[in-house]
ZAMARGU-4260 file (C-alpha; in steps of 0.2 Angstrom, whole numbers, plus 5000, padded with zeros to 4 digits):
<rodrens>
0) 5100/5271/4863 | 5081/5270/4862 | 5081/5254/4851 | 5091/5246/4867 | 5081/5251/4881
5) 5066/5245/4871 | 5074/5228/4868 | 5080/5226/4886 | 5062/5230/4890 | 5055/5216/4879
10) 5068/5204/4886 | 5062/5208/4904 | 5044/5205/4899 | 5050/5189/4889 | 5060/5183/4905
15) 5046/5187/4918 | 5033/5178/4906 | 5044/5161/4907 | 5046/5162/4926 | 5026/5164/4927
20) 5023/5152/4917 | 5033/5139/4924 | 5025/5141/4941 | 5014/5127/4945 | 4996/5130/4953
25) 4990/5115/4962 | 4972/5111/4967 | 4965/5104/4982 | 4961/5088/4970 | 4977/5089/4961
30) 4986/5088/4977 | 4976/5074/4986 | 4979/5063/4969 | 4997/5068/4967 | 5000/5061/4985
35) 4989/5044/4983 | 4999/5041/4966 | 5016/5045/4972 | 5016/5042/4992 | 5028/5028/4998
40) 5017/5022/5009 | 5004/5020/4998 | 5014/5010/4986 | 5021/5000/4998 | 5003/4995/5003
45) 5000/4991/4984 | 5014/4979/4985 | 5006/4971/5000 | 4991/4969/4987 | 5001/4963/4975
50) 5008/4949/4986 | 4989/4944/4992 | 4986/4943/4973 | 4999/4931/4970 | 4994/4920/4987
55) 4976/4919/4978 | 4984/4911/4961 | 4995/4900/4972 | 4981/4892/4983 | 4971/4890/4967
60) 4985/4880/4958 | 4986/4870/4972 | 4971/4859/4967 | 4980/4855/4952 | 4991/4838/4952
65) 5009/4842/4956 | 5021/4835/4942 | 5040/4832/4942 | 5054/4824/4932 | 5071/4819/4938
70) 5085/4814/4929 | 5099/4805/4939 | 5118/4800/4932 | 5130/4790/4941 | 5146/4782/4939
75) 5153/4766/4949 | 5170/4761/4952 | 5174/4742/4956 | 5164/4729/4961 | 5145/4732/4961
80) 5128/4726/4957 | 5121/4732/4942 | 5101/4736/4945 | 5097/4733/4927 | 5107/4717/4925
85) 5106/4711/4943 | 5125/4705/4938 | 5141/4708/4947 | 5153/4720/4938 | 5170/4722/4942
90) 5173/4736/4927 | 5168/4754/4929 | 5151/4757/4924 | 5139/4772/4923 | 5120/4772/4922
95) 5107/4787/4919 | 5090/4784/4929 | 5075/4796/4924 | 5057/4797/4929 | 5042/4806/4929
100) 5029/4806/4944 | 5013/4815/4947 | 5003/4816/4962 | 4986/4824/4966 | 4976/4825/4983
105) 4958/4818/4980 | 4952/4823/4998 | 4960/4832/5013 | 4945/4837/5024 | 4943/4853/5012
110) 4958/4861/5017 | 4961/4869/5000 | 4945/4875/4998 | 4946/4885/5015 | 4965/4891/5011
115) 4957/4897/4992 | 4942/4906/5001 | 4956/4913/5016 | 4967/4920/5001 | 4953/4929/4993
120) 4947/4937/5008 | 4965/4942/5013 | 4965/4951/4997 | 4951/4960/4999 | 4955/4965/5017
125) 4973/4973/5009 | 4961/4980/4998 | 4953/4988/5011 | 4971/4993/5019 | 4974/5002/5004
130) 4958/5011/5002 | 4961/5017/5021 | 4979/5022/5018 | 4972/5034/5004 | 4958/5041/5015
135) 4971/5044/5029 | 4983/5054/5016 | 4967/5063/5009 | 4963/5070/5026 | 4980/5075/5030
140) 4983/5084/5013 | 4965/5092/5016 | 4972/5098/5032 | 4989/5107/5026 | 4979/5113/5011
145) 4967/5122/5023 | 4981/5128/5033 | 4989/5135/5018 | 4973/5145/5011 | 4971/5151/5028
150) 4986/5159/5030 | 4986/5164/5013 | 4971/5176/5017 | 4978/5181/5035 | 4994/5186/5025
155) 4981/5195/5013 | 4971/5204/5029 | 4988/5207/5037 | 4993/5219/5021 | 4976/5226/5021
160) 4979/5231/5040 | 4997/5238/5036 | 4989/5248/5022 | 4976/5255/5032 | 4987/5259/5049
165) 4999/5269/5035 | 4985/5279/5028 | 4980/5284/5046 | 5001/5288/5049 | 5000/5300/5035
170) 4984/5308/5040 | 4990/5309/5059 | 5005/5317/5053 | 4996/5330/5043 | 4986/5334/5060
175) 5001/5336/5069 | 5009/5348/5058 | 4992/5358/5058 | 4993/5357/5076 | 4977/5348/5080
180) 4984/5333/5089 | 5000/5331/5098 | 5016/5322/5092 | 5013/5310/5104 | 4998/5304/5095
185) 5008/5301/5079 | 5023/5291/5089 | 5008/5278/5095 | 5001/5277/5078 | 5017/5274/5071
190) 5020/5260/5086 | 5004/5252/5079 | 5011/5251/5062 | 5026/5243/5067 | 5016/5230/5078
195) 5007/5227/5061 | 5021/5226/5051 | 5027/5212/5063 | 5012/5204/5063 | 5013/5203/5044
200) 5030/5197/5043 | 5025/5183/5056 | 5010/5179/5044 | 5020/5177/5030 | 5032/5164/5040
205) 5019/5154/5045 | 5013/5155/5026 | 5029/5149/5022 | 5029/5134/5034 | 5012/5129/5029
210) 5020/5128/5010 | 5033/5117/5018 | 5022/5105/5027 | 5010/5103/5011 | 5025/5100/5000
215) 5034/5086/5013 | 5017/5078/5013 | 5017/5079/4994 | 5034/5071/4995 | 5039/5084/4980
220) 5057/5083/4974 | 5057/5100/4970 | 5048/5114/4980 | 5053/5128/4966 | 5038/5140/4961
225) 5025/5129/4971 | 5008/5139/4974 | 4990/5132/4977 | 4974/5137/4970 | 4965/5148/4983
230) 4946/5149/4978 | 4936/5161/4986 | 4926/5154/5002 | 4918/5169/5007 | 4899/5165/5009
235) 4894/5150/5020 | 4879/5145/5023 | 4877/5146/5042 | 4858/5139/5040 | 4863/5124/5035
240) 4858/5108/5048 | 4873/5097/5051 | 4867/5079/5050 | 4865/5069/5065 | 4880/5060/5071
245) 4872/5045/5073 | 4865/5045/5054 | 4883/5049/5048 | 4889/5034/5059 | 4875/5021/5050
250) 4883/5029/5033 | 4899/5027/5038 | 4898/5010/5045 | 4893/5004/5028 | 4906/5014/5017
255) 4924/5017/5029 | 4938/5004/5023 | 4942/5001/5041 | 4927/4993/5045 | 4925/4984/5029
260) 4944/4976/5035 | 4939/4971/5052 | 4924/4961/5046 | 4935/4954/5033 | 4948/4949/5047
265) 4932/4941/5056 | 4930/4929/5042 | 4948/4926/5038 | 4948/4918/5058 | 4933/4908/5052
270) 4943/4901/5038 | 4956/4896/5049 | 4946/4887/5062 | 4940/4876/5046 | 4958/4873/5040
275) 4963/4868/5056 | 4947/4856/5058 | 4951/4849/5042 | 4967/4841/5050 | 4954/4828/5059
280) 4949/4819/5044 | 4957/4807/5032 | 4967/4811/5017 | 4966/4803/5000 | 4979/4805/4986
285) 4983/4797/4970 | 5000/4795/4962 | 5008/4790/4947 | 5026/4787/4941 | 5036/4781/4924
290) 5054/4777/4924 | 5067/4771/4914 | 5086/4769/4914 | 5101/4765/4904 | 5118/4755/4911
295) 5133/4753/4899 | 5137/4736/4910 | 5121/4729/4899 | 5129/4719/4886 | 5122/4710/4870
300) 5129/4699/4857 | 5137/4707/4843 | 5143/4693/4832 | 5144/4673/4835 | 5160/4664/4827
305) 5165/4646/4825 | 5180/4641/4837 | 5192/4625/4840 | 5181/4610/4847 | 5181/4609/4864
310) 5185/4591/4872 | 5172/4586/4885 | 5175/4567/4887 | 5177/4552/4879 | 5167/4536/4872
315) 5170/4517/4871 | 5167/4508/4856 | 5158/4492/4860 | 5167/4483/4846 | 5184/4482/4840
320) 5191/4476/4857 | 5185/4493/4867 | 5192/4506/4858 | 5191/4525/4866 | 5188/4539/4858
325) 5189/4559/4863 | 5172/4566/4864 | 5171/4586/4857 | 5158/4599/4856 | 5156/4613/4845
330) 5163/4629/4852 | 5159/4648/4847 | 5168/4666/4852 | 5156/4680/4855 | 5159/4698/4853
335) 5149/4711/4864 | 5144/4728/4864 | 5133/4740/4875 | 5115/4737/4873 | 5107/4751/4862
340) 5102/4767/4873 | 5083/4766/4866 | 5081/4749/4867 | 5087/4749/4886 | 5075/4763/4889
345) 5061/4753/4882 | 5064/4738/4892 | 5070/4745/4907 | 5054/4755/4908 | 5041/4753/4924
350) 5025/4762/4927 | 5017/4762/4944 | 5000/4769/4951 | 4995/4770/4971 | 4981/4775/4980
355) 4986/4781/4996 | 4976/4784/5012 | 4981/4793/5029 | 4970/4793/5044 | 4974/4803/5058
360) 4974/4794/5074 | 4985/4803/5086 | 4998/4815/5085 | 5004/4826/5102 | 4986/4837/5101
365) 4993/4847/5089 | 4977/4848/5080 | 4966/4851/5094 | 4977/4865/5098 | 4977/4872/5082
370) 4957/4873/5083 | 4959/4880/5100 | 4970/4894/5094 | 4961/4898/5079 | 4944/4900/5088
375) 4954/4911/5100 | 4960/4922/5085 | 4941/4921/5080 | 4935/4928/5096 | 4951/4941/5095
380) 4944/4947/5077 | 4927/4949/5084 | 4932/4960/5098 | 4943/4972/5086 | 4928/4973/5075
385) 4917/4978/5089 | 4933/4991/5096 | 4934/4998/5076 | 4916/5002/5076 | 4915/5009/5093
390) 4933/5020/5088 | 4924/5026/5072 | 4906/5031/5081 | 4919/5042/5092 | 4928/5049/5079
395) 4912/5053/5070 | 4906/5060/5086 | 4921/5071/5089 | 4920/5076/5072 | 4903/5083/5073
400) 4904/5091/5089 | 4920/5100/5082 | 4911/5105/5066 | 4896/5110/5076 | 4906/5122/5090
405) 4917/5128/5073 | 4898/5134/5066 | 4894/5143/5081 | 4912/5151/5082 | 4910/5156/5065
410) 4894/5165/5067 | 4898/5172/5083 | 4915/5180/5079 | 4907/5184/5061 | 4893/5196/5072
415) 4906/5202/5083 | 4917/5208/5068 | 4903/5215/5061 | 4901/5226/5077 | 4918/5229/5080
420) 4921/5236/5063 | 4905/5249/5066 | 4912/5253/5083 | 4930/5256/5075 | 4924/5267/5061
425) 4916/5278/5073 | 4933/5277/5087 | 4943/5281/5069 | 4933/5296/5065 | 4934/5303/5083
430) 4952/5301/5083 | 4953/5310/5067 | 4945/5327/5075 | 4956/5325/5093 | 4941/5314/5103
435) 4951/5301/5108 | 4969/5297/5112 | 4980/5286/5101 | 4979/5274/5115 | 4960/5271/5112
440) 4963/5272/5093 | 4977/5258/5094 | 4966/5249/5105 | 4952/5248/5095 | 4963/5244/5081
445) 4970/5230/5088 | 4954/5222/5095 | 4949/5224/5075 | 4964/5215/5068 | 4962/5201/5081
450) 4943/5198/5078 | 4948/5197/5059 | 4960/5185/5062 | 4950/5174/5072 | 4936/5176/5061
455) 4948/5170/5046 | 4954/5153/5057 | 4935/5148/5062 | 4928/5150/5043 | 4943/5137/5037
460) 4939/5127/5054 | 4920/5128/5050 | 4925/5122/5031 | 4935/5110/5036 | 4925/5101/5047
465) 4910/5101/5036 | 4922/5091/5023 | 4927/5079/5037 | 4909/5075/5040 | 4905/5073/5020
470) 4921/5063/5018 | 4913/5051/5034 | 4898/5050/5022 | 4908/5043/5009 | 4909/5061/4999
475) 4927/5065/4994 | 4936/5079/4999 | 4934/5091/4983 | 4936/5112/4986 | 4930/5118/4970
480) 4933/5137/4965 | 4918/5147/4965
</rodrens>
């Protein structure tokens, strides 16, 4: 019997150890990196970047000659003129035409050069858009992570509050039993305990929702045994001066990808103007081709054979009274076969080379309209750059004001909590000897609990706002455990 109990205990400890080892603990850095590696929106933006890389390669290859070849097999039935013999044919014939051609633009107003430059700028802009997408998801993950941290500590604080009140219920019961306090005081304290237990349940529910929000941002397929690494953030440097908002802006203006993308858009629009203007210039191109073919209508003599003489007239003898003689010529029979394929390819070969010049004279004002539209787009890109700059400045000013307010709130709440803790200790002592009633005690306890919750919120708001300011300065969002 003792042996079976021992085995059972060993199994329980083993199972608990396995379950514990399977529980994954995620740090802030791991959450951010996982979101960047697995986010669908990030992957979609990477596809856009790959697309722009292909465009760069395509525009670069466009400066090379284009080479094409073709072959055509045709069948003719009935009377036709054979292109290789220039003779009429009454027979069914077949022919094969083959050619290879090459074409190269020698000059087109530097249009291809500007297209290459534009494709490179598009790729750079796409990379900046990808970087911005990573930044956006990093901030969203950090916000959700800090929300989980806040709710974790709130649950812990709520547990401590419940434990303290449970002890007070126990002490009050003893005082009531001893006749030092009225039973109504015990009921008031139990009411306070029930209220704090409700707050604990609400805090646990808020924690579950915070975890769920973080897991959904991470796009996890499963949420089993998910927890975060909660570093201690107890001591905050309240004396640390926040950098000036405009100083942060000067750094962000050089680091933030949205600013880089907006500047690249201006350059892209400038290249569009150059591309549109290239339509005013003449274009010069060089082309060459080689072709040959085969036709089964082209025949050659295979064999010559003597045939019966062919009468072609008569002759009169000058002597002998004008005797008449028949005149004959030699006659031959011929056999034919189709000329050999390789011989026809050699004989029918033709080569050409040409130099083409195209000068635009009038084309329905299309080029002028394209140039005008490109200039409008360029001005719009400049306005967008200015708008992005102003929006960035507003965001930093708001983030700086939020961080400053959070710091002030944290300092004030911390002082208020210290004073309230001393006041509650005094009230608690007086309550234990019956000098204050349960209503005054519960009021003091509730105020203390609320202040503790406010301090927690102020602390995490302060830390998060500081991280946002650092982020604008180009410092990655991290939260190392102290």
